[in-house]
N, C-alpha and C positions, 0 to 999 in steps of 0.2 A: 504493500500500500504506500510505503514511503516514496517509491519510485514515481507514483502518480502526481506527487507535488511538483514535478518538473514538467508535467504535460497539461495541455488544455483540452478539455472535452467539449465538443460541440454537439449538442443534441438537435437533431432535425425532426421536429414534430409538426404534425398538421396544424394543430391549434394548441392553446395553453390556457389554463384557468385565468379569468373566470369562465371561459368556455368549459362546460361540464361534459364529462365522458370518462370512460375507464382509461383510455390511453392518455388523455390530458392529465388526469389525476396521477397516473403512474409517472409520467415524465416529470411532473412537478416534485413528487416525493423523491424520486431517484436523484434529480438534479440537486435539490436542497440537501439531501443526505450526503451526497458526494462532496458538495461544497463544505458541509459541516465537518467532514472528515479530512479536509485540507486540499481538495482538488480545485483547480480553476475551471469553472463551468459556465458555459454560454448556451442559451437555448435560442434557436431560430425557428420561427413559426409564422403562420399567416395571421394578420390582424383582422379579426372579425367584428371589430367595434368602431363606431365613429367617436369623435372627440367627447361626446356626451355620455359615452358608455353604452350606447344602444347597438344591438346587432345590425350590421349593415353589409351590403355586398360590395360597396365601393368605400375603400378606406385608405389611410395614409400610413406610412412607415413611422413607427415610434420605437424608441429605446427606453427600457425600464430596468429597474433593479427589483428583484424579488428575493429579499434576504441577502444572501451572498451570491446570488445567481444573476448574471446579466441576461436580459431578455431583448431580443430584436423581433418586433412584430412587423412583418413586411406588409406594406400596403398592397391592395389588390384592386384591379379594374373591374372584376366580375368573377363569376363562377359558372362553370358549365360541366354537367355530368360529374360532379365531385372533384373537378379540376379547377383550382384557383389560379387566376391569371395575375402573376406578380412580376412585373417587368424588372424590378430591381434585384430579384433573387439570384440570377446567375452571377452578376457582378459582386453581390454580397458574399456569396460562397467563395468566389475566387479570392477576395480580399482576406477572408478568414483563413483559408488554407495556405496563404502565402506566409503566415506566421509560423515559425518553427515549432516542432513538437506538438502538433495538433492532431487530434484523433476525432473522427466523425462517428456519431452514433445515430443511425437513421431508424425511425420508428414507422413501420408500415402496417396496414395499407396507407399509402401516402403518395398519390400520383404526382402532386405538385413538386415535392422534394425529389422524388425518384427521377423524374424527367430532367430536372435541373442538374442533377448529379452527372447526367450523361454529357453535359457541356463542359465538365471539368477535365481538361486534358492534362491532368497531373495526378500522379500516384499519391494517394493519401490513405493512411490506415483507416479502415472502415468496418464498423460493427453494425449489424442490422438486428433489431428486435422485430421479428415477424409475429405480430399480435394475432393476425387471422388471415386466412385466404380471402380473396374476393370471390364471393359465391354467386349472388343473384344477378349482379350487374354485368350481363354478358358482354355488352359493348365495351365497358370499361375493362373487364377481365381480359378479353382477347386483344383489345387495342393496346393495353398496357404490357402485355406479356413480353414483347421484345425488349422493352426497357427494363423490365424486371430481370430477365435473364442476363442482360448486360451488367447491371449493377450488382446482382447477387453473385455473378461469376467473378467480379472484381473485388468483392468483399473479402475480408480476412476471416470473419466469423459470423455465423447466422444463429441467433438465439430465438427460441420460442419460450412461451411462458409455462409450458408443462411438457413432460415426455409424451403423454398420450397424443398431443397435437402433432408431434413429429410423425408418429405412426399413422396418423389419419390423413396426411397431406401428400398427395401425389406430386405436387409442385416441389415441396421441400425434399422429397426423396432424391431429386436431382443434385442436391447439395449436401447429401448426408455426410460427406467427409469433413464438412466444416460446421456441422450442427451441434449445438448444446442447448440446454434450457436453463432459464433464469426465472424462477417464480416471482411474481409481483409481491411487493412488500408494503407494509402499512405501519405507520406510527400509531399503535393501538391504544395508548393511554387515555385519550379523550373518549374512546368507545367503552373501555373497561370501567373508567371512573368519570362518568359524565358530570359536567359542571352544572351550576344552578340554572343557567338558561335552558340547557337540555332537559334537566329534570322537570322544570316548570312546563316546558312544552309537552313533555311526555304526559304529565298529569292532566294537562288541558285536553289532550287527545282522548284520554281514557274517560274523562268526565263528559266530553261532548258527544262521543260516538259510541254506539252500541257495540259491546264486545261479543265475541273475541275480535280483535283487530288483526286483519291480515294486511301485509305490506308488500307493495311492488315498487321497485326502484329502478329507473332506467328510462332511456329515451323511448318515446312512443313511435317506434319504427317496427318494420315487419318481423325481424328476427327475434325481437323480444317476446313475441307471441302473447301479448296481453289479452288477446281475445280468448285464449285458453283459460286465463285467470278469471275473466268475466263469466265465462260459461261455468267454471267450477263454483263460483260464488252462488250460482242459482241452486246449488246442492248442499250448501253449508250455511250455518247461521253466522251473523256478524257483519262487520264492515270491512270493505277493501279500500285501503288508502293508497293512492297512486301518486308517487313522487317522480316528476319528470315531465318534459314537454316533447312535442314532436308532431309530425305531419298527420299521424293517424288519430289524433284526439277526437275529432268529430265522428269519424267512422266507429271508433270504439264506444263513444257515448251513445251512438245510434243503436249499437248492438246491446248495450246495457239496457236501454229503454225497451227494446224488442223483447228481451228476456225478463223484463220486470224487476231488474235489480238496480236501476239507476239511482233509487233513493238510498241504496246501501253502498254507494261508491263515492269517495271523496277525492277530487282531483286537486292536489295541492301544488302542482307545477314545480317551480324551483324553490328549494329550501336552502337556508344557510347551513353550514356544517353542524352547528350546535343543534339546530332544529332537526336535522336528519338523524343525529345521534339520539335525540329524544324520541323520534318516530320508531327507531329500532327498539328502544327500551319499552315502548308502549305496545309493541306488536307481539302476538302469539307466535308468529312465524313470518319469515320472508318467503314470498312466492316468487320463484325464479324460473318461469316456464320457457325460456329461450329455446328455440327448436332447431337451429342449424349452426354450422361451424363458423359463421360470422361471429358467434359468441365463443371466444377461445378460452376464457378464464373466468370472468365475472368477479371483479374486485369487490363489488358490493356484497358478495358472499362473505368475504373476509371481514368487512365492516360489520355485517350482521352477526357473524360468529363471535367477534370480539365483544360485541354488545350483549352477548347471551341470548341472541335471537336465532333459533334454529332455522335452517334453510330447507325448503322443499324445492328441489331442482329437477331438471329433466335430463334423461340419459342420452345426450347428444353424441352420436357416434364420432369417434376421433376428435373429441374436444376435451379440454381440461376441466370443464365445468363440473362433472360428477367426481373428478379427482380432488378438487378443492374442498368440497363438502361431500363426504363419502356416505353412501347409503348405510343406514343402521349404525353408523359410527358417530358422525357429527350431525347428520340430517337424514332426510328421506329423499330418495331419488325415484322418479316415476317415468313411465314411457313418454316420449315426446308426443305432442299434439293429442293428449288424452286428458280432457277436463275431468272425466269421471275418476281416473286414477289420482289426479291432484286433489280432488275433493275427498276421496277416501283417505289419503295421507293426512290431510288437514284434520279430518275427524279422529284419526288415530291419536293425534296430539291432544285432542279434547277428551277422548274416552279411555285411552289406555293408561292405567295408573303408572306413574313414575317415568313414562317415556320422555316427556318433554324435559323434565329435570335432568335426566341422564344425558340427553342431547345438548342441553345448555352447558353442562360441565365439560363434555367432550369438545364442544364447539370452541369454547374459550381456550382450551388447551391447544387445539389444532391451529387457532389463529396465531399463536406464538411462533409457529413454524414460518409464517409469512411476515417476518420481521423486516422492517425497512433498512436497518443497519446491516443485517446479514446480506440483504439483497445488494446494497451498495458495495460492501466489501467483496462479494463474489464478482460483481461487475469489474472491480479493479483487477481481480485475478485474470479475467478474460482479456482486459485491456493490456495487461502486462505481457500475456502470451502473444497477443497480436503485435505489440511493439517489438518484442524480441524477434518475432518472425520477420518484421519489417527491417530490423537492424541487420539480421542475417542476410536478407535479400540485398540490401544496399551494399554490404561488404562483399558479397559474392559478385554483384554486378561490377563494383569497382575493381575487384581482382581480375575479372574477365577482361575489362577494358585495359588494365595495366599490362596484361600479358600479350595484348595484340601488338 
């Protein structure tokens, strides 16, 4: 780890908080923890906000400081098919890699940064965290594939967030010789010991809404499969609290009305971190019905487990989701796209004596495995291996030139 003090880490992320999402949260936690351990860290991402702090498709470049982490939010002219048009990006990348002892860490899927890297005609140590395959967006998937192969071939190491994801990805099998996995980590103290704001919010939810409280956290997009949770609610008592925003909200609300459960669903949208902690502590369980491999890990599962909120997840083939919270160990895992199975699992938590308490204890213990400091220290180990390989490559190349 001491070697890392002499190097600068550049994280290439699609977005960064206050943009919410699993990858964004992970990049922030990893960058801040690496900086706290002594590394020089810079994050480059797309700016999704105007100067008033509102989400906007047209933005300007701004530089910020987040604790000990330098942030460059690049302005964009617009966005098309998940590709952000950022004219300043190639020039900014070139400026950054000109500085000595720089290592790039790319977080994918991320078409904007991926394509920009193809314009770098310079060898730079590159680590990629492959958070998930591109599954549904066929045009993006196949249009992006040549760029993916180019950058992944040039990379020094490709990381996934779990071993099961490696086994389930045909794309990653092409790079098996450079694959490892680095589970996501979380500073869990706020979840284990909630502050007064979180406790007050938790109490207000339990007082205001009929129990048991079931919680769903995530963007309202197709692969989160919130329609399964809504269908399951029609078979169990209680209230479903939904935390998150997204394009499917109206469609999901229409389904809830059709099924006659709209009066038992609370749409909270975005919450502060303290409020989210409070929601976990108010809930009987987190419902996590994501149904395809676009969901590679599910960091909210770790948040819930650290809070003592058992998880009911879905058995997505080739995903790390059921590995994070394991069936009958820390939570309950059901078949994908099966609202009846989700409802039966929820009823077990209500009816089976001692089950929920056992899962709460195991969940809190399991969450300790996903520690943010361990994650950052392990990332340093990967970086040092990559930098050693680069050093050997440079020496070999120089020796070859000298012998001519």
